[in-house]
N, CA, C and O atoms as a printed pandas DataFrame, in Angstrom:
     atom_number atom_name residue_name chain_id  residue_number  x_coord  y_coord  z_coord
0              1         N          MET        A               1    2.392    6.387   -5.044
1              2        CA          MET        A               1    2.248    5.976   -3.666
2              3         C          MET        A               1    0.883    5.919   -3.432
3              4         O          MET        A               1    0.389    4.893   -2.965
4              5         N          ARG        A               2    0.124    7.016   -3.731
5              6        CA          ARG        A               2   -1.413    7.443   -3.533
6              7         C          ARG        A               2   -1.780    6.743   -4.329
7              8         O          ARG        A               2   -2.396    5.764   -3.908
8              9         N          ALA        A               3   -1.620    6.860   -5.696
9             10        CA          ALA        A               3   -2.223    5.984   -6.860
10            11         C          ALA        A               3   -2.290    4.539   -6.646
11            12         O          ALA        A               3   -3.025    3.792   -7.292
12            13         N          VAL        A               4   -1.508    4.180   -5.729
13            14        CA          VAL        A               4   -1.779    2.689   -5.065
14            15         C          VAL        A               4   -2.276    2.133   -4.671
15            16         O          VAL        A               4   -2.634    0.965   -4.820
16            17         N          ARG        A               5   -2.527    3.450   -3.575
17            18        CA          ARG        A               5   -3.767    2.938   -2.432
18            19         C          ARG        A               5   -5.087    3.205   -3.115
19            20         O          ARG        A               5   -6.060    2.538   -2.763
20            21         N          GLN        A               6   -5.285    4.659   -4.616
21            22        CA          GLN        A               6   -6.773    4.869   -4.863
22            23         C          GLN        A               6   -6.282    4.210   -5.619
23            24         O          GLN        A               6   -5.199    4.746   -5.854
24            25         N          ARG        A               7   -6.398    3.126   -6.333
25            26        CA          ARG        A               7   -6.621    1.832   -7.055
26            27         C          ARG        A               7   -7.716    0.596   -6.220
27            28         O          ARG        A               7   -8.692   -0.118   -6.451
28            29         N          ALA        A               8   -6.616    1.008   -4.969
29            30        CA          ALA        A               8   -7.271   -0.710   -4.141
30            31         C          ALA        A               8   -8.647    0.408   -3.652
31            32         O          ALA        A               8   -9.646   -0.214   -3.290
32            33         N          LYS        A               9   -8.751    1.677   -3.620
33            34        CA          LYS        A               9  -10.210    2.109   -3.060
34            35         C          LYS        A               9  -10.288    2.327   -1.801
35            36         O          LYS        A               9  -11.253    2.861   -1.256
36            37         N          LEU        A              10   -8.555    1.648   -0.844
37            38        CA          LEU        A              10   -8.941    2.030    0.654
38            39         C          LEU        A              10   -8.386    3.528    0.757
39            40         O          LEU        A              10   -7.683    4.131   -0.054
40            41         N          SER        A              11   -8.874    3.932    1.918
41            42        CA          SER        A              11   -8.740    5.056    2.795
42            43         C          SER        A              11   -6.732    4.878    3.464
43            44         O          SER        A              11   -6.041    3.861    3.528
44            45         N          LYS        A              12   -6.458    6.024    3.758
45            46        CA          LYS        A              12   -5.047    6.191    4.240
46            47         C          LYS        A              12   -4.911    5.068    5.213
47            48         O          LYS        A              12   -4.014    4.226    5.191
48            49         N          ALA        A              13   -6.027    5.151    6.188
49            50        CA          ALA        A              13   -6.405    4.283    7.472
50            51         C          ALA        A              13   -6.284    2.883    7.304
51            52         O          ALA        A              13   -5.445    2.070    7.694
52            53         N          GLN        A              14   -7.542    2.772    6.485
53            54        CA          GLN        A              14   -7.271    1.368    5.827
54            55         C          GLN        A              14   -6.118    0.397    5.408
55            56         O          GLN        A              14   -5.710   -0.620    5.969
56            57         N          PHE        A              15   -5.636    1.132    4.031
57            58        CA          PHE        A              15   -3.902    0.743    3.442
58            59         C          PHE        A              15   -3.107    0.681    4.362
59            60         O          PHE        A              15   -2.212   -0.164    4.340
60            61         N          ALA        A              16   -3.260    1.657    5.499
61            62        CA          ALA        A              16   -2.492    1.775    6.761
62            63         C          ALA        A              16   -2.529    0.168    7.569
63            64         O          ALA        A              16   -1.600   -0.633    7.676
64            65         N          ARG        A              17   -3.660    0.076    7.969
65            66        CA          ARG        A              17   -3.880   -0.830    8.587
66            67         C          ARG        A              17   -3.970   -2.583    7.715
67            68         O          ARG        A              17   -3.756   -3.651    8.288
68            69         N          CYS        A              18   -4.229   -2.459    6.688
69            70        CA          CYS        A              18   -4.458   -3.411    6.026
70            71         C          CYS        A              18   -2.479   -4.066    5.658
71            72         O          CYS        A              18   -2.052   -5.220    5.684
72            73         N          PHE        A              19   -1.867   -2.989    5.411
73            74        CA          PHE        A              19   -0.632   -3.474    4.785
74            75         C          PHE        A              19    0.720   -3.177    6.295
75            76         O          PHE        A              19    1.940   -3.160    6.129
76            77         N          GLY        A              20    0.069   -3.004    7.488
77            78        CA          GLY        A              20    1.207   -2.913    8.975
78            79         C          GLY        A              20    1.647   -1.578    8.660
79            80         O          GLY        A              20    1.996   -1.083    9.732
80            81         N          ILE        A              21    1.811   -0.728    7.706
81            82        CA          ILE        A              21    2.217    0.309    7.959
82            83         C          ILE        A              21    1.710    1.648    8.502
83            84         O          ILE        A              21    0.646    2.021    8.006
84            85         N          PRO        A              22    2.397    2.636    9.647
85            86        CA          PRO        A              22    1.752    3.553   10.225
86            87         C          PRO        A              22    1.384    4.543    9.763
87            88         O          PRO        A              22    2.176    5.421    9.423
88            89         N          VAL        A              23    0.152    4.646    9.642
89            90        CA          VAL        A              23   -0.739    6.097    8.674
90            91         C          VAL        A              23    0.430    7.263    8.811
91            92         O          VAL        A              23    0.880    7.804    7.800
92            93         N          GLU        A              24    0.848    7.576   10.029
93            94        CA          GLU        A              24    1.773    9.125    9.656
94            95         C          GLU        A              24    2.787    8.681    8.251
95            96         O          GLU        A              24    3.063    9.267    7.204
96            97         N          THR        A              25    3.074    7.655    8.699
97            98        CA          THR        A              25    4.505    7.041    7.563
98            99         C          THR        A              25    3.707    7.304    6.187
99           100         O          THR        A              25    4.273    7.791    5.208
100          101         N          LEU        A              26    2.662    7.026    6.191
101          102        CA          LEU        A              26    2.101    7.217    4.890
102          103         C          LEU        A              26    1.680    7.956    4.118
103          104         O          LEU        A              26    1.656    7.966    2.887
104          105         N          ARG        A              27    1.099    9.036    5.373
105          106        CA          ARG        A              27    1.309   10.177    5.287
106          107         C          ARG        A              27    2.310   10.969    4.434
107          108         O          ARG        A              27    2.239   11.266    3.241
108          109         N          HIS        A              28    3.292   11.246    5.372
109          110        CA          HIS        A              28    4.946   11.767    4.484
110          111         C          HIS        A              28    5.236   10.956    3.249
111          112         O          HIS        A              28    5.582   11.599    2.258
112          113         N          TRP        A              29    5.140    9.498    3.138
113          114        CA          TRP        A              29    4.983    9.506    1.683
114          115         C          TRP        A              29    4.377   10.057    0.496
115          116         O          TRP        A              29    4.824   10.400   -0.599
116          117         N          GLU        A              30    3.091   10.045    1.087
117          118        CA          GLU        A              30    2.347   10.816   -0.101
118          119         C          GLU        A              30    2.609   12.344   -0.249
119          120         O          GLU        A              30    2.384   12.954   -1.294
120          121         N          ARG        A              31    3.212   13.035    1.137
121          122        CA          ARG        A              31    3.281   14.412    0.820
122          123         C          ARG        A              31    4.266   14.652    0.132
123          124         O          ARG        A              31    4.247   15.432   -0.820
124          125         N          GLY        A              32    5.349   13.959    0.551
125          126        CA          GLY        A              32    6.524   13.858   -0.612
126          127         C          GLY        A              32    7.157   14.117    0.440
127          128         O          GLY        A              32    8.241   14.641    0.185
128          129         N          ASP        A              33    6.886   13.933    1.892
129          130        CA          ASP        A              33    8.218   14.691    2.934
130          131         C          ASP        A              33    9.342   13.615    2.965
131          132         O          ASP        A              33   10.552   13.840    2.988
132          133         N          ARG        A              34    8.753   12.471    2.960
133          134        CA          ARG        A              34    9.942   11.293    2.800
134          135         C          ARG        A              34    9.611   10.184    1.497
135          136         O          ARG        A              34    8.710   10.385    0.682
136          137         N          LYS        A              35   10.134    9.496    1.487
137          138        CA          LYS        A              35   10.430    8.533    0.371
138          139         C          LYS        A              35   10.394    6.896    1.098
139          140         O          LYS        A              35   10.984    6.503    2.105
140          141         N          PRO        A              36    9.816    6.428    0.516
141          142        CA          PRO        A              36    9.894    4.819    1.214
142          143         C          PRO        A              36   11.412    4.036    0.751
143          144         O          PRO        A              36   11.779    3.813   -0.402
144          145         N          ARG        A              37   11.940    3.797    1.672
145          146        CA          ARG        A              37   13.174    2.738    1.471
146          147         C          ARG        A              37   13.291    1.141    1.985
147          148         O          ARG        A              37   12.564    0.541    2.777
148          149         N          GLY        A              38   14.297    0.739    1.354
149          150        CA          GLY        A              38   14.431   -0.544    1.814
150          151         C          GLY        A              38   13.235   -1.609    1.723
151          152         O          GLY        A              38   12.602   -1.793    0.683
152          153         N          ALA        A              39   13.041   -2.157    2.689
153          154        CA          ALA        A              39   11.689   -3.431    2.529
154          155         C          ALA        A              39   10.476   -2.534    2.356
155          156         O          ALA        A              39    9.553   -2.882    1.620
156          157         N          ALA        A              40   10.460   -1.379    3.025
157          158        CA          ALA        A              40    8.547   -0.452    2.672
158          159         C          ALA        A              40    9.108   -0.873    1.078
159          160         O          ALA        A              40    8.541   -1.804    0.507
160          161         N          LEU        A              41    9.900   -0.367    0.602
161          162        CA          LEU        A              41    9.885    0.187   -1.104
162          163         C          LEU        A              41    9.479   -1.277   -1.313
163          164         O          LEU        A              41    8.406   -1.414   -1.899
164          165         N          VAL        A              42    9.999   -2.193   -1.019
165          166        CA          VAL        A              42    9.539   -3.642   -1.571
166          167         C          VAL        A              42    8.074   -3.852   -1.535
167          168         O          VAL        A              42    7.181   -4.072   -2.353
168          169         N          LEU        A              43    8.166   -3.727   -0.497
169          170        CA          LEU        A              43    6.337   -4.012   -0.059
170          171         C          LEU        A              43    5.434   -3.175   -0.795
171          172         O          LEU        A              43    4.251   -3.516   -0.793
172          173         N          LEU        A              44    5.720   -2.300   -1.329
173          174        CA          LEU        A              44    4.945   -0.962   -1.742
174          175         C          LEU        A              44    4.836   -1.922   -3.397
175          176         O          LEU        A              44    3.715   -2.124   -3.863
176          177         N          HIS        A              45    6.091   -2.435   -4.141
177          178        CA          HIS        A              45    6.306   -2.691   -5.314
178          179         C          HIS        A              45    5.354   -3.920   -5.479
179          180         O          HIS        A              45    4.417   -4.008   -6.273
180          181         N          VAL        A              46    5.738   -4.764   -4.658
181          182        CA          VAL        A              46    4.728   -5.781   -4.546
182          183         C          VAL        A              46    2.901   -5.282   -4.135
183          184         O          VAL        A              46    1.856   -5.867   -4.419
184          185         N          ILE        A              47    3.063   -4.388   -3.611
185          186        CA          ILE        A              47    1.505   -4.507   -3.278
186          187         C          ILE        A              47    0.818   -3.897   -4.469
187          188         O          ILE        A              47   -0.273   -4.262   -4.905
188          189         N          ALA        A              48    1.547   -2.957   -4.936
189          190        CA          ALA        A              48    1.112   -1.939   -6.512
190          191         C          ALA        A              48    0.777   -3.189   -7.990
191          192         O          ALA        A              48   -0.021   -3.087   -8.922
192          193         N          ARG        A              49    1.913   -4.455   -7.601
193          194        CA          ARG        A              49    1.343   -5.738   -8.889
194          195         C          ARG        A              49    0.689   -6.613   -8.075
195          196         O          ARG        A              49    0.754   -7.577   -8.837
196          197         N          ASP        A              50    0.240   -6.936   -7.337
197          198        CA          ASP        A              50   -0.397   -7.990   -6.974
198          199         C          ASP        A              50   -0.937   -7.691   -5.502
199          200         O          ASP        A              50   -0.616   -8.581   -4.716
200          201         N          PRO        A              51   -1.627   -6.725   -4.978
201          202        CA          PRO        A              51   -1.886   -6.556   -3.410
202          203         C          PRO        A              51   -2.824   -7.664   -2.602
203          204         O          PRO        A              51   -3.013   -7.718   -1.387
204          205         N          ARG        A              52   -3.278   -8.408   -3.491
205          206        CA          ARG        A              52   -3.986   -9.978   -2.952
206          207         C          ARG        A              52   -3.252  -10.643   -2.468
207          208         O          ARG        A              52   -3.502  -11.133   -1.367
208          209         N          ALA        A              53   -1.771  -10.960   -3.303
209          210        CA          ALA        A              53   -0.609  -11.482   -2.616
210          211         C          ALA        A              53   -0.295  -11.309   -0.997
211          212         O          ALA        A              53   -0.128  -12.014   -0.002
212          213         N          VAL        A              54   -0.317  -10.116   -1.326
213          214        CA          VAL        A              54    0.182   -9.567   -0.244
214          215         C          VAL        A              54   -1.086  -10.091    1.266
215          216         O          VAL        A              54   -1.020  -10.729    2.317
216          217         N          ILE        A              55   -2.015   -9.403    0.553
217          218        CA          ILE        A              55   -3.165   -9.379    1.790
218          219         C          ILE        A              55   -3.124  -10.870    2.168
219          220         O          ILE        A              55   -2.659  -11.175    3.266
220          221         N          ARG        A              56   -3.513  -11.682    1.451
221          222        CA          ARG        A              56   -3.155  -13.369    1.668
222          223         C          ARG        A              56   -1.785  -13.662    2.358
223          224         O          ARG        A              56   -1.638  -14.489    3.258
224          225         N          ALA        A              57   -0.921  -12.976    1.889
225          226        CA          ALA        A              57    0.389  -13.090    3.169
226          227         C          ALA        A              57    0.202  -12.878    4.491
227          228         O          ALA        A              57    0.719  -13.676    5.274
228          229         N          LEU        A              58   -0.602  -11.722    5.015
229          230        CA          LEU        A              58   -0.297  -11.220    6.678
230          231         C          LEU        A              58   -2.032  -11.849    6.645
231          232         O          LEU        A              58   -2.483  -11.837    7.790
232          233         N          GLY        A              59   -2.806  -12.249    5.855
233          234        CA          GLY        A              59   -3.727  -12.655    6.484
234          235         C          GLY        A              59   -4.780  -11.362    7.162
235          236         O          GLY        A              59   -5.450  -11.184    8.179
236          237         N          SER        A              60   -4.473  -10.697    6.012
237          238        CA          SER        A              60   -5.690   -9.103    6.148
238          239         C          SER        A              60   -6.990   -9.304    5.767
239          240         O          SER        A              60   -7.295   -9.549    4.600
240          241         N          PRO        A              61   -7.823   -9.216    6.712
241          242        CA          PRO        A              61   -9.341   -9.335    6.269
242          243         C          PRO        A              61   -9.827   -8.562    5.543
243          244         O          PRO        A              61  -11.054   -8.473    5.517
244          245         N          PHE        A              62   -8.784   -7.508    4.470
245          246        CA          PHE        A              62   -9.513   -6.604    3.413
246          247         C          PHE        A              62   -9.768   -7.312    2.116
247          248         O          PHE        A              62   -8.922   -8.010    1.555
248          249         N          TYR        A              63  -10.920   -7.104    1.692
249          250        CA          TYR        A              63  -10.958   -7.229   -0.029
250          251         C          TYR        A              63  -10.277   -6.167   -0.478
251          252         O          TYR        A              63  -10.338   -5.059    0.056
252          253         N          ILE        A              64   -9.553   -6.455   -1.540
253          254        CA          ILE        A              64   -9.053   -5.453   -2.333
254          255         C          ILE        A              64   -9.255   -6.081   -4.014
255          256         O          ILE        A              64   -8.687   -7.155   -4.210
256          257         N          PRO        A              65  -10.076   -5.429   -5.294
257          258        CA          PRO        A              65  -10.063   -5.430   -6.404
258          259         C          PRO        A              65   -8.661   -6.012   -6.834
259          260         O          PRO        A              65   -7.647   -5.987   -6.136
260          261         N          VAL        A              66   -8.778   -6.541   -8.101
261          262        CA          VAL        A              66   -7.443   -6.989   -8.834
262          263         C          VAL        A              66   -6.985   -5.506   -9.636
263          264         O          VAL        A              66   -7.569   -5.282  -10.696
264          265         N          PRO        A              67   -5.946   -4.482   -9.152
265          266        CA          PRO        A              67   -5.942   -3.501   -9.802
266          267         C          PRO        A              67   -5.110   -3.946  -10.808
267          268         O          PRO        A              67   -4.581   -5.056  -10.752
268          269         N          LYS        A              68   -4.928   -3.086  -11.832
269          270        CA          LYS        A              68   -3.633   -2.975  -12.864
270          271         C          LYS        A              68   -2.843   -2.617  -11.965
271          272         O          LYS        A              68   -2.954   -2.436  -10.752
272          273         N          TYR        A              69   -1.685   -2.500  -13.007
273          274        CA          TYR        A              69   -0.285   -2.188  -12.139
274          275         C          TYR        A              69    0.088   -0.834  -12.172
275          276         O          TYR        A              69    0.329   -0.072  -13.108
276          277         N          VAL        A              70    0.085   -0.706  -11.056
277          278        CA          VAL        A              70    0.537    1.401  -11.237
278          279         C          VAL        A              70    1.894    1.343  -10.561
279          280         O          VAL        A              70    2.246    0.679   -9.586
280          281         N          PRO        A              71    2.647    2.294  -11.400
281          282        CA          PRO        A              71    4.076    2.272  -10.666
282          283         C          PRO        A              71    4.083    3.255   -9.554
283          284         O          PRO        A              71    3.185    4.086   -9.416
284          285         N          ILE        A              72    4.933    3.170   -8.895
285          286        CA          ILE        A              72    5.308    4.031   -7.323
286          287         C          ILE        A              72    5.780    5.097   -7.795
287          288         O          ILE        A              72    6.170    5.987   -7.039
């Protein structure tokens, strides 16, 4: 999870706001306290493969350079 965010060059707060994920949830995932499940896991896989597609779909104002695929 952290690798996906770092490849996007976003802080936790920016990543969370950009993709509609609560910051606290993101912290739990990155610490390993919890694991994403269901729709959140699907969203993270799509973000890892093509974050700009998600940004376009959500209408987010953030620009993210196209990263290489990073497995979650």
